[in-house]
N, C-alpha and C positions, 0 to 999 in steps of 0.2 A: 407783836402789839395788838393782835387780834383777840388775844386772851382776854378774858373778863376780868375787869378791875372795878372794885366797888367804893374806893376812897381815894383821897388825894393827899393825906398826911400821914407821916410815919414816924416812929420813935427810933431813937438811935440803936436800942437793942435789936430791932427788927433788921437793921442793916447788917449787924453782926450775924445774926441767925441766917439771914439770906446768903451772906458770904460763905458760910460753913456748907450750906445747902447746894451752893454752886460747885463747891469742891465735890461733894458727893454726886452731883450730876455729871461732872467730868469723869469721875472713876466708873460711874455706871456706863457712860457712853464708851469709854475705853474698853469695858468688858464686853459691851454690845458688838463693837468694831472687831473684836477678837474672834467672834463666834463664826464658824464656817457657814457661809451662806447668807449671813446677815445683810439685808439690803439689797440682795439680787433680785432682779425682775426686769421686765420690759422698760426700756427708756421712754419716758413720757414728757410732754411739754405742756406748760399751762401758761397763764398770764393774768396779771392785774392791770386794768387800765383805769386811770384816774382822768376824770373829765371835769370841765368847768360849767356852772350854770350862769347864764347870761339873760338880760331882759332885752326887750325889743330895741332898746337903745345901745345894745351891745356893751353894757355895764354889768359887772358881777352882780348876781342876785343871791342874797344869803338865805336860801330857803331848802337847804338840803334835807333838813329833818321833815319839812312838809312834803317834798317830793318823795322822799323815801317812803313815808307812810302812805302815800297815794299809789306808788308804783307796785305792780304785781310780780316784778322781777326778784326773785330771791337772791340772785347774785349780787345784788347792790348792797353797799355798806357806806356808812358815813366816813368823812374824811376831816381832817384838823379844822379846815376852814369851812365855814358855812355856805360858801358857794361852790364847794367841791363834793364830788361823789366817787365812789370806786366800784367797779365792776369786776367780780372774781370769776374768771373764765374757767369752764371746765377743762380738765385735763384729757389729752388724747395721745395715742401712741405717736412716737416720732417717726416710726416707720409707715410707709403708705402715703396718705394725703393729709398731714398735720396742718398745713396752712389752709386748706379748704375747710378743715374742721374749725380752725380759730376764726376764719372769715364768718363761718355761720354763727359762731359765738358773739362776734363782734356786730354783726347785722342785727343781732336779736336786741340791740339797745334801742330800737324803736318804741319798745314799750316805755323806756325811760323818757324818751322824747314826748310821748304822749302825757306821761304823769307831769313832766316839767311844764307843758303847754297848759295843763289846768291852772298853773299858778303864774301864767305869764312869762314862762321861761323857755329858754332853749338850751341846747347841749353844745358845747364847744370843745374839741379835741385839739388841744394847743399846749405847747410846754409852758409857756407863760402868757397869761391873757394880758395884751397890751393896755387895755383900758383899766387895769387894776391901779388904784390910787393907794396912798398912804392911809387914807381915811377908810378904805376897804379892809385894812390889815390891823386896825387896832384891837384891843383885847376883847372888844365885843364881837369880833368876827370869828372867834373860835367856837367851835361846835361844843355845846354844853354837855359833855358827858365826863364821868369820874376819870376816864382813862386820859383824856386830854387835859384835864384840870391838873391831874397828877403829874403828867409829863411836863406841862408848862411850869409848875410850881417847881419841880426838882431841878430843871434847867436854870431857872432863875436864882434858886438857892445856891446851887453850885457857882454860878457865874458871879453873883453879887454886884452885878454892873450891867448896864444895857449891852446887847449885842452889836458888834461892830461890823457894819457892812462898808467895804472899800473895794469896789470893782471897776476895773479900767475898762475903756472903751471909747467910742466916739464922743460920747456924753458921759464922762466918769461920774461915779456914783460914790459919795462918801457920806455915811449918815449912821446915827445909832437907831436902834429899835429895841423897844422893851418886850416884845411878844413873839412867841414862836410862830405866830400866824404868818409872819413873812415867809417862813419856810413853806407854808402851805400854799403859797402863790405858784410854786413850781409842780406841775403834773407830769406824770410819766407813764410809760409802759413797762412793766416789771415782767420779766419771763423767769419761768421755774423749769428747770432741767432735772429730772430724776436721773441719778447717777450711782452706779455701784461703788461702794467704798474702794475697791482696788483701781477704780478709774478715776478717782476724784482728783488726785493731784495733777496728772497730766492734763486732764480736761480743765481744770481751773487755771492753770497756767496759760493754757491756750486761749481761753476766754480773756484772761488779762491782756494778752498780746493782741487779740482781735478788738478790743473795746475802742481804741483809738481811732482805727479806721472807720469803724462802725459809727462812732459818734459823730465824727467829722461829716460822714454822709448824712446823718439824721437831723442835723441842727435845726431847731424849730423854736428858739426862745431868745431872740436878739433884743427885746425891749422889755424893760421893767420900770414901772412908775415914770413913764416918759423919757427914760435915758437909753439910748442905743449902746448896748454893752458887748458881751460875748455872743458868739453864734449859738452857744449853749449856755446862756447866763444861769439856767437851773444849777449847773455844777458849782459855780462860785456862791450864788445865793443859798443854796442848801447847806454848804459847807460852813458858811459864816453865820447863817441865821440860827444854828442850834450849837454854836461853838461855845461850851459852858466852860472852857478852861480860863482860869484867872491868868494874871501876869506871871505868878510863880509857876504855875503848870506849863505855860509856854516857854518859860525860861529854862525849864528842865526838859523841854523838847517832848513832853508827853504828846502822843498823837492825838489829833482831833477825832471826834466820833464820826465824821463823815470824812472818808479817805479812800485812798487806792491800794494801800498796803505798803509794805517796806521791803519785801523780798520775795523771790520765787518760792512757792510752796515746795517743801521737801518731802514730807511724809504723807500728809493726808488731811482730812477735815478736822481731825481732832486737835491738830496743831493751830487751826484758826479759832476754834472754840475756845481753847486754852488761853491763847493770846487776848481774846476779848475779856475774858474773866481777869487775867493778870494785869492788864493795862488799864481798863475802864471801871471806875467806881460805879456800883450799882445806882439806878435811879428809882426804880420802882421794887421796893423789897417785900413782895407779897409771897408768902409761903403757900404751897399746895399741902393738901392732907396727905399726899402720897410720899412715902419714903422710898426714893428711887432704888437704894440699895437693898432695902427689904422687898421691894417689888421684883427685883432681879432674882433674888434667892428663892422667892416663890415661884419662879418660872414665868413671870410676866414680863411685859414690854413696858418699861416705865415711861411715863408722859414727859419726863425732864422738863417740867412746866418753868422752873426757876431759870434754867438755862436758855430757854426759848424766849422767856419774856425779857432777860438780860439781853439776848442776841438781837431782839427787836429794838434796843435802844443804842446799838452800834450799827451805823447806816454805811457800811462799806459799800462802794459801788458793785462790786461783786462779793457775795457772801455765802456762807453755808447755812443750810437750813436742815435741822432734825425734824421729822415727822413720825410719830409713833403709829400712824395708820398703816394698814397693810403689813403688820408685822415689824414695823419700824424701817425707815428708810432715810436716806440722804438726798438733798437737792442742791443745785447751785442757783441762787437767785441773781439775775442779771438786772441792775437797777438803773443804768446809765442812759436808756433810750427815752426819749421825750414822748409825750402824747401827740398824736396827729402826724401830718396834717390830714391824711385820709386813711381808711382802712387799708387800701392797697399799699400806700406808703409805709404803714406800720408792719404789715406782713412782709413787704420787701426787706425792710430793716431787720426783722426777725430771721427770715431766711439767710441773710447775709452774715450776721454775727453768729448765729448757730452753726451754719455751714462752714464758715471760716474757721471757727474753733475746733470743729472735728476734723476739718481739712488739715490744720496745724498739728494735730495730735501726734500723727506718725513721726514727725521729726522734732516734736517739742523738746526732747533732751537736748539735742544739738542746737536748737533755736535758743534756749535759755542760756546755753554756754556762749553763744555769740552776742546775745543781748544782755547788757547790764541792766538790772531792774530798774537803776535810777533813769535810764532812758526810756523804758516803757511807761514809768510813772510820769516823767516830763511830756511824753507824746500824748498821755491822755488829756493832760491840761492844755497843751497846745491845741490840739484837735477841738476841745471843748471852746477854747477862745477864738480860733481862726477858721474853724471848719474846713472846708474843701481847700482853702488857700493856705492852710497851715503846713509848715515844713516839719516833717517827722524823721526820726532816725530810724533808719531801717538797713542793716548790714547788706551790701550789694550780694545778691544770689540767694538770700534767705527767702525760703518758700518760693524760689524761682523769679523772685522780683529783681529787676534791673534798677539799681538806685546809685547813680552817680556820686561818689564821694559818701556813700552811706547815708545820704539825706535825699529825701524825695517829697514833692508836693503831695499832700493827702488824696487830692482827686486822682492823680496818677497811680498812686499806691492802691487805692480802693479799686481802681479800673483793672489793675494787674491781678488783684486778689480775687476778683469774681470767679475765676476758674477754680481756685483753691476752695472757695465756698462751695461750688458745684460738685467737686470731688467728695468733699466732706458730707454733703447731703445724701450723695449717691451711697457712699459706704454706709450710711445709716439706714438705707432701704427706703429713703424718700422718692416718691415716683417723680420722673422728670416732668411730667405734665403739670405737676403741683408746684415744683420748685422753679423751672426754668423761666416762666414769665415774670416771676418776682425778681430773679436775678437780672433779667433784662431791664427792668425797671431801675436797678441799681446802676447798671452800665450806663443807662441813658441819663440817669441824674449826674453822675460823675462826669460825664463827657459835656453835658449842658451846662453843669456849675450851678444849678438852681435847686437849692434845698428850700425847706419851709422858711428858715431864716433868711435866706438871700432874697426870696420873693417877698417877705415881709419889708425888708430894707428898701428893696426897689420900689415896692409899691408906696411906702411911706414918703420916699423922696419925690415921687410923682404927685402925691396928694398934697404935701406941703414940705417944700425945701426949708432947710433951717431946723430950729427946734421943734419937735412934734407937739402939736397942741391936741386938746381933748377931742375936738372934732375930727381932726386927720386920723387919730387912733381909732375912734368909733367908727369911721368910714373903712379903715383898714380891717377891723374885726368883721364889720358887716359882709366885705368882700370876700374874706377868708372863710367864713362860716357857709356862705352860698357855695363856694368853689369846692369847700370840703364835703358838702352834701351830695354835690354831683359825682364825686368819687373818682375823678381822673387824677392821676398821679401829679405831684406838685411841680415835677420838672415840665409839665406842659401847661401850667397855668400862665395866663396871659398877664402882662403888666401894661395896663391901659386905663385911662380915665373912666 
């Protein structure tokens, strides 16, 4: 979706031509993946961090264009809602001290804080801003660019009805919304791992397995428009707020564009790219000047712009990325982690999910034979809903975990998996001094039971028992932003007046 889009309406013939070009892209990618040495190179890690802009009263402030124009930070880009921005962090080698490098990148957002302050704004790193109201998410809240106008129009045209939100929780939420800006209320930390084609399938499956315990540990979005919902309400909100399927598509069991997948990956990345083309109708049929097949025949590395654009409208929680840079390569994008609460917490989440995935790879074949994918799928949503208190399916003895009756509380599972994550990071050459302090944060958080979501719930109950009020939510965000700026991990945050 970062590719340039210059208009927001399309003709029927353009969709046909775009579909044909997608087929050419798949053919070109298959040829590339068959080349000896394609995509080989050092394993690298990068990230995209989405943040919210708030005013002095802790309310969302719709000034992302103005702040972006002011900032001197070239890594910043606009997000779909006018109170959000995204920071694209530079890549570093996974071997050595990758988390120290990511910390330097994240701490450089002081420049963004300076630019926001010039407009009376501040930065909040949080999965969902508790002070967001329905009025902040009307159609005027959308960032006015051709790209977002085109996406919003395409989703509405496909849906032909309001989007339906139905999220369970302490204060269940059922409502219709007319704009994709509701999806923009959810902000995340998205990780990118460069991976060689031959290693793609085992690592992708391991990431799928690691995501449930990781998101249980990372929960940081329990409140949306005054309703206390899931520990990671982002998961339900994002899925439902861009679900363009009509009743017929749902009845035919066509997959939603935001999902976790349907089965373990068998062959490699091409399987996922092909599935996205076969299942999901194009939303943005913009043709590139480049013919990918002709480019290949001429000895070049094709951009595969159409495939990348289409893939950007299929929001799997873990998805493949093709990048033509550096002779062409593949990445796995991990999209499940929320923004915040602190830099240390986000680095700890990153160390855990990446380390755990690599730690599971040596036995992933046997693990996927023991795990029904349906259980991994259900684990993800249970973890998002219940956080550390969720009960997850985990076969006893798998990855060395003791799980009575093949079920285990997420906090206990995460606590046992820390050593697997440590082994995984060691195997990738990550220095112990870089990884171990972050994994200690994970252990302490799992044992304390206090994630960002749990702290928000506890603090809100102290500020105002009963249904949350605007004043209580504002106080909650004020306290959250102050503690976040101090940088101490969330499991140590006090719950006090």
